[in-house]
Every structure is written in C-alpha cells, then in structure tokens.
N, C-alpha and C positions, 0 to 999 in steps of 0.2 A: 624778384621770383629765386628761390633756391634751385638747385640743379634738380634736388629731389621733388619738389614741386612742379618743377617744369615736366620731368618724366612722368608725374601722375596726371597732368593735365593733357600735355602733347604727345606723350609717349617717347621713346628714343629712334630717332631714324638709324638707318644703316650708316654705320662711321666708316666701314673699311668694305672693298670688295672682295667676296669670298665664293666659294662654289656653289652655295644657296642663291646668291644673287645672280650669279652667271646661269644657273638652272632657270631661275624666273625669266631673264632677258631671252633665253632660247625659247622658253614657253609663249612668251610675248611675240616673237618673230615667226613663230609656226604659224600664227593666226593673223598678225598685223604686218603689212609692208612699212620699213622704218626708211628705206634708202631715198633721200632726198625730200623726205616729207618735212612739214611743219610741225613740230612736236612741242606740247606744253605739258611740263610734269609740275602738277597741283600739289602742293606741300612737298617740295622738293628735299626738305631738310638741309644736309650739308652738300647735296648736289652729286650723290653717289650713281642714282641712275642717269639724272641730267647729264653728267660727263660721259656715261656709258653709251648714251644715244648717240653721242658725236661720233662715234666709229661710223656711224651710217649716214648721218645727214649735219651739215653746218647749221641747220635751222631749229635751234633748241632754245626753249625758253623755260623758265620756271618761276613759280611764287612760293613763298614761304613767310610764315607770319612772325617767326622769332628771329630778331634782329642779328644776333651772334651767328645763327646759323645761315641767314642770307649773306654775310661777309665770308663764311668759309665756302659757302656755295659759289659765289662770284669768281672766287680763286680759281674755281675749277670751269665754270661756264659764266661768261659775261652776262648774258641775257637773262639774270634772274632779278625779281622784283619782290619787294616786302608787300604782301597782301593776303587777305583770308579769302578762303575758297568759296564763300558766299558772295564775294564782290570781285570777280576777277577784272583786272585792268586792261581788257582787251575787248577788242570789236566784235560784232556778231560773226560767225562763219569765218574766223581767222584760221584755225588750225586743222590739220590732216589727221593727226592723232592727239588725243587729250589723256594723260596718265595720271592715276591717282594710287599710289601705294601705300596701303594702312594708313590712311589719312581720314577717311569719311566717318570712321569712328570717334575720331576726335573733335570735329567741327561743332560749332554751337548749333548749326541748323543743317542737318544732314539732306533734307528735302531740298531746301534752297540751293546748297551747294549741287546738287544733283542738276538743277535746273541750270545752272551756270556752266558745268561742263557741257552741255547740250548746247547751249546758246553759242560759246565760243567754236564749236567744232562747226565744221561746214556739212552740207548735204554729201552723203556718202563718207563721210570720216568715220572714224572708230574712237570708240570711248574705253580704255583698259583699265579695269578696275581689281585691286586686291583689298578685301577686309576680312577681319577676324571672324571665324566660323564659330557660330554659337554651339555647334556639336562637338567641337574640339575638347578633349579632356581637361585641359588647363585653361584657366585664364592667364594669359602671358604679360598682362600689363600690371600685375600686382593687385592688392585688395587694400581696403580700410578697414582696420580692426581696432574697434574699442576707439574710434577718432585719429588712429595713426595710421600713416600709409606704409605698407609693407610690401617692398618691391619682391619680384619673383614670380615664376610659374607657380599658381596655386591652384590644385585639383579640383574638379566638379563644381566649381563655383557657376560656370556657365549652365550647367545641367539644372540649376535650381529655378524655381518658378521666378517670373519676373521681378515681384515685389521683394524676395529675399535676394536675389542676385543682385539686384540694383542697389541694395543696401551695401553690399561688400564692394561693388564696384559701379559708384554712381559717377566716376569720372570717365568712362570709356564704354562704348557700345560693343556688342558682339552680334552677328546677324545670322538669322535664318536665311536660307535660299529666298524663301518668299518675302521675307523682310527686305531683303536687298534689291530683289526685283522690282518690289513695290515702290522703291524710291523712285523710279522710271516710269511708272503707271501714268498714262495720259500723256507722256512726253513722246515725240517724234522719234522714237528709236525701235530698233527690233534687235532681238538677243542672239547673236552668232556663236558663243561659247559660253557656257555657265559650267564650272566644274570645280571640285576641291582639291586641294593639294597639301602635302605633308610638308614638314620642316625639311632644313638642308642639313640640320645636325651639324654644322661647322664646329660648334664649341666640342662637342662629344667626339668627333673626328679628330681633332686637335689634341685631346687628351687620351681618348682609347680609341684608336683607329679601328681596330678589329670590331669593337661594339658599335662605333658609328657606320661603318659600313654595312653590318649586319641590320640596323635599324634602317638604313637607307634602302637596302635590298628587299625587305620586308614590306615597309609602309609605300614605296615606289611602286611594287606589285600590287598593294591594294588599292592604289589611285585607278588600276584598270578593271576594278571590281565596284560593287554596291558599298564596299567600305569605304570608299573615298568620301561619302559621307561624313566621316568624323575627321576629316582633315583640317590642318590648322587654318588656312585661309580658302576664301572663295576667290575664284578668278573667274571675271566676268567681261567679256567683250561684246559691246553694243555697236551697232551701225546706226549713224544718224540718218534719217530720213527726210524728204524734204518738210519744211517747216515754215510756220508762219510768225507766230510770236511766240517764245517761251518763257518771257518775262512777266507776261500778265498773269492775274489770278487764276 
C-alpha cells in the first residue's frame, strides 16, 4: 500500500505534538481523570497521544493496525499491540479510560468497534472519542474525483446528501451528533459530555501568526455558543454503566 493509499484508507495520525493536541489533551483532562489510570489508546497511530498520557500514568497501552506505525509508537510507549478496533486483544473490564482519537470514521465496522470500546472498559470507566463533524465546512480527508484520490481540505462535501457525499468520500465517515450517539444506543453507557470543537490552526499559526490567532479567538469563542455546531470534531465522553454482556447480538 502506498502512502497515498494509506492516507486515504486510514487517514494521517498526529505526527508531532503541537498546541492543537495540547488543547485537546487539556479538554480530556477537564472531564476525565488520568492520574494513575489504566488507559487504552485505540488507533494510536505513531503514539503521539499515547506518550502524552504517560505524563499522568505509567499504565498506558495502545493498538494500531498499521505495522510501520506500531513500530514507531513502540519507540514511545512499550505497551502497543497491532490489532483492529473491532477485535481488541484485551479482556473485558480492563481499562479505566478508553480513548479513540479520529479513528471510528476509518474502521470497517464502527458499531462493532463501539461495542469493543465498551467491552474493555470497566463499570464506571470513561470512553473518550473525537470524530469528524458532518457539519464542518470542509472534508479534511480529501476526496475521490474521477477515480483519483485528491488529498486536502475540500469545502462543502459533508453538506451534500448522503448518496452524493459518499461518492466523493467513500473512504471515510463524518458524523452527525445523532449518528455518533447512535453507535452506543443500547449499550450500557451514559453521555457525560458531547460538544463540538474547532481546529487548533497550528499550520496557519506557523505561517501567519496574526491570522492564526485571529481564527483561534473567533472560533474558540464560537465554541461557547450554538455555532459550535459547525466545529471540526465531535468530542464525546461516556461513562460505562454496569453491564452484563456487550459482545452478544
């Protein structure tokens, strides 16, 4: 698989730690205790967030499907295994925190992956999810045009009707709030937090600091208003309730 094909199918993980990632980590810590917890990073990429969690706890594990990314992640965090999100190699009720950062949109079966996230979290544990927001102005994973993958941010694709949107972006999902919450319908969870957040604008800040800071000021203010609806990503925190069996039909 070429790097372009891999980017289309799996997306690109965070390769460096910047202000945008630090902001997301602070958001997680606002709602989820990490100190001393057993944390699983599902779809950990090259281990950027996995290694960041080590600031707060030594009990950090990850899974990743791509072999080259597993090797790089293991250089940062030893407890990384090669596996898919739909079949996590851990026993039931193992983790205090299960983290999924911009991954569910890429897995083959997002409903099955959601069940696995719940299965490996113990009662009272937290599941933390970031996924693309269907209402965001841009499709950030690129599109297919005349059979050729075109990388980059493409405007208005996610605002198209499903049939047309999925012709341009068959390789990746984008979620409405209802669609995201629906992944966990019938599972023993309750929603603690669901909101939308805007980008970190790290690339813009690096090239044009004044413009980047302006965009941050405007859109971060929008996050405190109903206009957060149009943010880049959903941020969802679930509490796992007492459960019997989440693996059955």
